[in-house]
C-alpha positions in Angstrom: 14.9 -1.6 -28.3 11.4 -1.3 -29.8 8.9 1.5 -29.2 5.2 0.5 -29.0 2.9 3.2 -30.4 -0.5 1.7 -29.5 -4.0 3.0 -30.0 -5.4 0.0 -28.2 -7.3 2.1 -25.7 -8.8 0.2 -22.8 -6.8 -3.0 -23.6 -3.8 -4.6 -22.0 -1.5 -3.3 -24.8 -2.1 0.2 -23.7 -0.1 -0.4 -20.5 3.3 -0.2 -22.4 4.8 2.6 -24.4 8.2 1.0 -25.2 9.6 -2.5 -24.6 13.2 -3.8 -24.7 14.0 -6.3 -27.4 15.7 -8.2 -24.6 15.7 -7.1 -20.9 18.4 -4.8 -19.7 20.1 -7.1 -17.3 21.0 -6.1 -13.8 24.0 -7.1 -11.8 24.1 -10.9 -11.4 24.5 -11.1 -7.6 22.6 -8.1 -6.2 19.8 -8.2 -3.6 17.2 -7.8 -6.4 18.7 -10.4 -8.7 16.0 -12.4 -10.5 13.4 -9.6 -10.2 12.0 -7.9 -13.3 10.7 -4.4 -13.4 9.3 -1.6 -15.6 9.4 2.2 -15.2 6.9 4.9 -15.9 7.8 6.7 -19.1 8.7 10.0 -17.5 11.8 8.3 -16.0 14.9 8.1 -18.1 16.3 4.8 -19.4 19.3 4.9 -21.6 18.4 3.3 -25.0 14.7 4.0 -24.7 13.0 7.3 -25.5 11.4 9.3 -22.7 8.0 10.5 -23.9 6.1 11.5 -20.8 3.2 10.2 -22.9 3.7 13.1 -25.4 5.2 11.9 -28.7 6.3 15.4 -29.7 8.2 15.8 -26.4 10.2 12.6 -26.8 14.0 12.6 -26.4 16.8 10.1 -26.1 18.3 10.2 -22.6 22.1 10.0 -22.4 22.0 8.0 -19.1 19.7 6.1 -16.8 17.9 8.0 -14.2 19.6 7.7 -10.8 17.0 5.3 -9.4 17.1 3.1 -12.5 20.9 2.8 -12.3 20.6 1.9 -8.6 18.1 -0.9 -9.2 20.1 -2.4 -12.1 23.1 -2.4 -9.9 21.1 -4.2 -7.3 20.4 -7.0 -9.8 16.9 -6.3 -11.2 16.3 -6.6 -14.9 14.4 -3.9 -16.8 11.7 -4.9 -19.4 10.5 -1.5 -20.6 8.5 1.7 -20.1 4.9 2.1 -19.2 2.0 4.4 -20.1 0.9 7.4 -18.0 -1.4 10.3 -17.9 0.5 12.8 -20.0 3.2 14.7 -18.2 2.1 12.8 -15.0 -1.0 15.2 -14.9 -3.9 13.1 -13.7 -5.0 10.3 -11.4 -7.1 8.2 -13.8 -5.0 6.6 -16.6 -7.0 7.9 -19.6 -5.1 11.0 -20.5 -2.6 9.6 -23.0 -2.4 9.4 -26.8 -1.1 5.9 -26.3 -4.5 4.8 -25.0 -6.4 4.5 -21.8 -5.0 1.8 -19.5 -7.7 -0.5 -18.2 -8.2 -1.7 -14.6 -6.4 -5.0 -14.1 -9.4 -6.7 -12.5 -12.2 -5.2 -14.6 -11.2 -3.6 -18.0 -14.3 -1.4 -18.1 -12.9 0.6 -15.2 -10.0 3.1 -15.0 -6.6 1.9 -13.8 -5.9 5.1 -11.9 -3.1 7.3 -12.8 -0.9 8.9 -13.6 1.3 5.8 -13.1 -1.4 3.7 -14.9 0.8 1.3 -16.9 3.2 0.7 -14.0 0.4 -0.5 -11.8 -1.2 -2.6 -14.5 1.9 -4.6 -15.4 2.5 -5.4 -11.8 -1.1 -6.4 -11.1 -1.1 -8.7 -14.1 2.2 -10.4 -13.2 4.2 -9.1 -16.2 6.9 -7.7 -13.9 7.7 -8.2 -10.2 7.7 -4.5 -9.4 7.6 -1.2 -11.2 8.4 2.5 -10.7 5.9 5.2 -10.9 5.9 8.8 -9.7 3.8 10.5 -7.1 3.0 14.2 -6.9 -0.6 14.1 -5.9 -1.3 10.4 -5.4 -0.1 8.8 -8.6 1.8 6.2 -6.6 -1.2 5.3 -4.5 -4.4 5.6 -6.5 -3.4 3.1 -9.2 -2.3 0.7 -6.4 -5.6 0.9 -4.6 -7.6 0.4 -7.8 -5.5 -2.6 -9.0 -5.2 -4.5 -5.7 -1.4 -4.0 -5.3 0.9 -2.2 -3.0 2.1 1.3 -3.6 4.9 2.9 -1.5 5.1 6.7 -1.6 8.4 7.4 0.1 9.3 10.5 2.2 10.2 13.4 -0.2 13.9 13.3 -1.0 14.5 9.8 0.1 14.8 8.5 -3.5 16.5 10.6 -6.1 14.4 12.1 -8.8 17.3 12.9 -11.0 16.4 11.7 -14.5 12.7 12.3 -14.0 10.6 14.6 -16.1 9.1 16.6 -13.3 5.4 17.3 -12.7 6.0 19.6 -9.8 9.6 19.2 -8.8 9.5 20.3 -5.2 6.9 17.6 -4.3 7.7 14.8 -6.8 8.5 11.4 -5.5 9.5 8.2 -7.2 7.0 5.5 -6.1 7.2 1.7 -6.0 4.5 -0.8 -7.0 4.6 -4.5 -6.1 2.2 -7.2 -5.3 3.5 -7.6 -1.7 4.9 -5.1 0.8 8.1 -7.2 1.3 9.1 -6.9 -2.4 8.3 -3.1 -2.4 10.4 -2.6 0.8 13.3 -4.5 -0.7 13.2 -2.2 -3.7 12.9 0.9 -1.5 16.0 -0.2 0.4 18.0 -0.6 -2.8 16.7 2.7 -4.3 17.0 5.1 -1.4 19.9 7.4 -0.7 21.0 11.0 -0.8 21.9 12.4 -4.2 23.8 15.7 -4.2 23.0 16.2 -7.9 19.2 16.2 -7.2 18.3 19.7 -5.8 15.4 18.2 -3.7 17.3 15.1 -2.4 18.0 15.2 1.3 19.7 12.9 3.8 16.9 11.4 6.0 17.1 9.3 9.1 14.1 6.8 9.1 12.5 5.5 12.2 13.9 2.0 12.7 11.5 0.6 15.3 7.9 -0.6 14.5 4.9 1.2 15.8 3.9 0.1 19.3 1.7 -2.9 19.6 -1.1 -0.6 20.8 -1.2 2.4 18.3 -3.6 5.2 17.5 -4.8 5.8 14.0 -6.6 8.9 12.8 -9.8 8.7 10.9 -11.1 11.9 9.2 -14.1 13.6 10.8 -15.6 14.0 7.3 -15.5 11.3 4.7 -16.8 11.6 1.1 -17.4 8.5 -1.1 -19.4 10.3 -3.8 -22.4 8.1 -3.5 -20.4 4.8 -3.5 -21.9 2.8 -0.7 -19.7 -0.2 -1.4 -16.6 1.9 -0.9 -18.0 3.4 2.3 -18.8 -0.1 3.7 -15.3 -1.3 2.8 -13.7 1.5 4.6 -15.7 0.8 7.8 -14.5 -2.8 7.6 -10.9 -1.5 7.2 -11.2 0.4 10.5 -12.2 -2.8 12.2 -9.4 -4.7 10.7 -6.9 -2.1 11.9 -8.4 -2.3 15.3 -7.8 -6.0 15.3 -4.1 -5.3 14.7 -3.9 -3.3 17.9 -5.1 0.1 16.6 -7.4 2.6 18.4 -9.3 5.0 16.1 -9.1 8.7 16.8 -11.2 11.2 14.9 -9.1 14.0 13.4 -10.1 17.3 11.8 -9.8 16.8 8.0 -10.3 20.5 7.1 -6.6 21.5 7.2 -5.7 18.5 5.0 -8.5 19.2 2.6 -7.5 22.9 2.5 -3.9 22.0 1.6 -5.0 19.5 -1.0 -7.1 22.1 -2.8 -4.1 24.4 -3.2 -2.4 21.9 -5.6 -4.6 22.8 -8.5 -6.7 25.8 -7.3 -3.9 28.2 -6.5 -0.6 29.5 -7.9 1.0 26.1 -6.9 -0.2 24.9 -10.3 2.4 27.2 -11.8 5.0 24.7 -10.9 3.5 22.2 -13.2 3.6 24.7 -16.1 7.2 25.6 -15.1 8.3 22.0 -15.4 7.7 21.9 -19.2 7.4 25.6 -20.0 9.9 25.6 -22.9 8.2 22.7 -24.7 4.7 23.8 -23.8 5.0 27.3 -25.0 6.3 26.0 -28.4 4.0 23.0 -28.8 0.9 23.6 -26.8 -1.3 22.0 -29.4 0.6 18.7 -29.0 -0.7 18.3 -25.4 -4.0 16.5 -24.8 -6.9 17.9 -23.0 -7.4 18.4 -20.1 -3.7 18.4 -19.4 -3.3 21.3 -21.8 -5.7 23.5 -19.9 -4.2 22.6 -16.5 -0.7 23.5 -17.6 -1.9 26.7 -19.4 -3.6 27.8 -16.2 -0.2 28.1 -14.6 0.7 31.0 -16.8 -1.8 33.3 -15.2 -0.2 33.5 -11.7 2.4 36.1 -10.6 5.4 35.5 -8.3 3.4 37.2 -5.5 0.5 34.8 -6.1 2.9 31.9 -5.6 4.3 33.3 -2.4 0.7 33.8 -1.1 -0.1 30.2 -1.9 3.0 28.9 -0.2 2.2 30.9 3.0 -1.3 29.5 2.9 0.1 26.0 2.6 2.4 26.5 5.6 -0.6 27.7 7.6 -2.6 24.5 6.7 0.5 22.5 7.6 0.7 24.0 11.0 -3.0 23.4 11.7 -2.7 19.7 10.5 0.5 19.1 12.6 -1.7 19.1 15.7 -3.1 15.7 14.8 0.2 14.0 15.3 0.0 14.8 19.1 -3.0 12.3 19.3 -2.2 9.8 16.6 0.6 7.6 15.3 -0.6 7.2 11.8 -3.5 8.4 9.6 -5.9 6.0 7.8 -7.7 7.1 4.7 -9.3 5.3 1.7 -6.7 5.2 -1.1 -9.5 6.2 -3.5 -13.1 7.0 -2.5 -14.7 5.2 -5.5 -14.2 3.6 -8.9 -15.2 5.0 -12.2 -15.5 3.4 -15.6 -13.3 4.6 -18.5 -16.5 5.9 -20.2 -17.5 7.9 -17.1 -14.1 9.4 -16.7 -13.8 10.4 -20.3 -17.3 12.1 -20.1 -16.3 14.2 -17.0 -12.5 14.1 -16.9 -11.9 17.0 -14.5 -14.4 16.5 -11.7 -14.1 12.7 -11.5 -10.3 12.9 -11.6 -10.4 15.3 -8.7 -12.7 12.9 -6.7 -10.1 10.2 -7.1 -7.6 12.4 -5.3 -9.8 13.3 -2.4 -7.4 11.6 0.1 -4.1 11.9 -1.7 -3.3 15.5 -2.8 -2.1 16.8 0.6 0.5 14.1 1.4 3.5 15.4 -0.5 2.5 19.0 0.1 2.7 18.5 3.9 5.8 16.3 3.7 4.3 13.0 4.8 5.2 9.4 3.9 2.5 6.9 2.8 1.8 3.3 1.7 -1.3 2.0 0.0 -2.2 -1.6 0.6 -5.1 -3.8 -0.6 -7.9 -4.2 2.0 -10.8 -6.1 0.5 -12.9 -6.9 -2.5 -16.1 -4.8 -2.5 -19.5 -6.3 -2.9 -19.3 -5.6 -6.6 -16.0 -7.4 -7.0 -13.8 -4.3 -7.4 -10.8 -3.9 -5.1 -10.6 -1.5 -2.2 -7.4 -0.2 -0.8 -6.4 1.8 2.2 -3.5 4.3 2.7 -1.5 4.5 5.9 0.1 8.0 6.3 2.8 9.0 8.7 5.2 11.9 9.3 8.4 12.2 7.2 10.7 9.4 8.0 8.1 6.9 9.1 8.5 4.8 5.9 9.6 1.6 7.5 7.0 1.8 10.3 4.3 2.2 7.6 5.7 -0.7 5.6 5.7 -3.0 8.7 2.1 -2.2 9.6 1.1 -2.3 6.0 2.6 -5.7 5.5 0.7 -7.1 8.5 -2.5 -5.5 7.4 -2.2 -6.8 3.9 -1.5 -10.4 5.0 -4.4 -10.3 7.5 -6.7 -9.2 4.7 -6.4 -12.6 3.0 -6.3 -10.9 -0.4 -4.7 -12.5 -3.5 -1.9 -10.9 -5.4 -3.1 -8.2 -7.9 -5.2 -9.8 -10.6 -3.5 -13.2 -10.1 -4.8 -16.3 -8.5 -1.8 -16.4 -6.1 -1.7 -16.2 -2.4 0.6 -13.7 -0.7 4.2 -14.9 0.0 5.3 -15.3 3.6 5.8 -12.2 5.7 9.3 -10.8 5.2 11.7 -9.1 7.6 11.9 -5.5 6.4 15.5 -4.3 5.8 15.1 -0.9 7.5 13.8 -2.2 10.9 16.0 -3.2 13.7 15.9 -7.0 14.3 14.3 -8.0 17.5 14.2 -11.5 19.0 10.6 -12.7 18.8 8.6 -15.8 19.2 5.4 -16.7 17.4 2.5 -18.3 19.3 -0.8 -19.6 18.0 -3.9 -18.8 20.1 -7.2 -20.6 19.7 -9.6 -19.4 22.4 -9.9 -16.6 24.9 -6.7 -14.9 23.6 -8.1 -14.3 20.1 -8.6 -10.7 18.9 -11.6 -9.2 20.8 -11.7 -12.0 23.3 -11.4 -11.5 27.1 -7.7 -12.4 27.5 -6.3 -10.8 24.3 -4.9 -8.0 26.4 -2.4 -10.5 27.8 -0.8 -10.5 24.3 -1.1 -6.8 23.4 0.3 -5.5 26.7 3.4 -7.6 26.0 3.8 -5.8 22.6 2.6 -8.9 20.7 1.5 -8.3 17.1 -1.1 -10.2 15.1 0.7 -11.9 12.2 -2.0 -13.9 10.6 -5.3 -15.7 11.0 -5.1 -19.3 9.7 -6.0 -22.9 10.5 -4.3 -25.9 12.1 -3.7 -29.0 10.0 -6.8 -31.2 10.0 -5.4 -33.2 12.9 -7.0 -31.5 15.9 -10.2 -31.6 18.0 -11.5 -28.6 19.9 -13.4 -29.0 23.2 -15.3 -26.5 25.4 -13.7 -26.8 28.9 -16.3 -26.8 31.6 -16.1 -24.4 34.6 -13.3 -22.1 33.2 -13.5 -18.4 33.7 -13.4 -16.8 31.3 -14.7 -19.7 29.2 -11.8 -21.4 27.4 -11.4 -24.3 24.8 -9.0 -27.1 24.9 -7.1 -28.2 21.7 -6.1 -31.8 21.3 -4.0 -33.4 18.5 -5.5 -36.7 17.2 -4.6 -39.2 14.6 -4.6 -38.1 11.0 -8.1 -38.2 9.5 -9.9 -38.0 12.9 -9.6 -34.2 13.4 -10.6 -31.0 11.7 -8.8 -27.7 10.8 -9.3 -25.3 13.6 -9.1 -21.5 13.3 -6.1 -20.0 15.1 -4.4 -16.6 15.2 -0.6 -16.4 15.1 0.9 -13.6 17.2 4.5 -12.5 17.5 5.9 -11.1 20.7 9.3 -10.2 22.0 11.1 -13.1 23.6 11.7 -10.9 26.6 8.0 -11.0 27.3 7.3 -14.6 26.4 8.1 -16.1 29.8 5.7 -13.8 31.7 3.0 -14.7 29.2 3.5 -18.5 29.6 3.4 -18.1 33.4 -0.2 -16.9 33.1 -1.4 -20.0 31.4 -3.4 -22.2 33.9 -3.6 -26.0 33.9 -4.8 -28.0 32.1 -3.7 -25.7 29.3 -0.1 -25.4 28.2 2.2 -24.5 25.3 3.3 -27.1 22.8 4.0 -27.3 19.0 1.0 -26.9 16.6 1.0 -28.0 13.0 -0.6 -25.4 10.7 -2.5 -25.9 7.5 0.5 -24.9 5.4 2.7 -27.5 6.9 4.7 -25.2 9.2 4.9 -25.5 12.9 4.5 -22.9 15.6 4.3 -22.7 19.4 0.6 -22.8 20.5 -2.0 -23.7 23.1 -2.6 -27.4 23.8 -4.6 -29.2 26.5 -3.9 -32.1 28.7 -5.9 -35.1 27.4 -7.3 -36.1 30.9 -9.0 -32.7 31.3 -11.2 -33.4 28.2 -13.1 -36.3 29.7 -16.8 -35.2 29.5 -15.9 -32.0 27.7 -18.1 -31.0 24.8 -16.4 -31.6 21.4 -17.0 -28.4 19.4 -14.7 -29.2 16.5 -17.6 -29.0 14.0 -17.7 -25.2 14.7 -14.3 -24.9 13.2 -13.1 -22.5 15.9 -13.8 -20.9 19.2 -15.2 -17.6 17.9 -17.8 -19.4 15.8 -18.8 -21.6 18.8 -19.2 -18.6 21.1 -21.3 -16.7 18.6 -23.4 -19.7 18.1 -24.0 -20.1 21.8 -25.0 -16.4 22.1 -27.7 -16.9 19.4 -29.4 -19.7 21.3 
């Protein structure tokens, strides 16, 4: 094994703290066989030092952390350990003597922390997935800033034995990947009750997806700290979630914000000091600022202060719990803005706090969360959203997060790679479904879309047919409808379609609603796959207007409205 002691701040080399001379091989036939991973350097790996980004703290662990052992047994191979904000105290990725980790898409900007290196090596394709930790958002902010997926499991779902704690009662092992399907596979292999972890607990996770028509909370007050591009991207995200069947519901954010503030502005910070008290009291000067000041502040509180803070947290939790009566999930920006490394280093406390505006409360209030890419902002920086649900909603969040991510059309991390195909998630009950491509009045927002949603259909993707089709505006139809006709190769055009998935049990009643001359046949999509979809009888197209040059029904309708 080799340790990398780098001072290459702001460069790719800063992402790693130690690398294996050769990967630690996983079991040859496990479910994760062939996948490579890295772990944040506050998680033990036998044979590599654990530093928590503090060289004076380093020790040689006698065994792998529980989660590392599980993933190796599942077949994944370990490449090394990644840089972090020291003692996992920060959300920006610049608080490390091993250097500031840059953003994977624009090196002038922060990567987000504390799991900075873990996010960077996934986004740049050096590994297939990685482990971070999440106390106040460290498994989500780096995901959002680097255009990757970050799963923050329900507390206690994944063992934290072998983890240098930041605040042990709320710590979670988090998972980074470039696609939800991969992250979900890893979660399935990593999860499980560990009686040797005092905060592990047996949990029963919801095994059915959210309903096709779901309600999502949007905070009544939103702060983007002057970042108009982020604000615009979040408004677009709301519309994207609506297109997937969601209905926005305004929720009171004050209880969530109140809980978040307690993490650093109350006696709860004493837990961070307690986590490394023995080392810190003897080696305070070896800890970088502002981590040193944050940890030292924990000394000032009494046991009575801590009890008071815990009571206040419970009160905020009770107030916040009311929102689950009116929503299924909560939608927030993963991070409200981006900062350059130079900006963060000039104002490290305030700007770091801003990055956690929508993350700090999640573990304190015992919620699950997933961060997924949403869009590229007008300045080219990535914008991510976080879906939050009650404890045990992990698979539901992953299912919706996967559909949202694929509908976004985003590429993988900092790579020029399209997302892989949607994957069945291991924790959800299998349901017999059929996919159907719609081309006209059944598209999202169109008059007949409710015929899909009321049958629990879910939007899978927006794509195009192969370039072998013509689209016609059918005269005299109410509501107006198009007709799709397959023609000889070279005579057609790619036409926009949406692919929806519905339970087989409802498919017959849907098909029964389709009037002549329309029907269901087999459509060839642009990627070469086939799917059930709307077709039209050729004789009905005599005299119909060919609108293929519009590329799709929605564009044609909008063009007609502008006349």
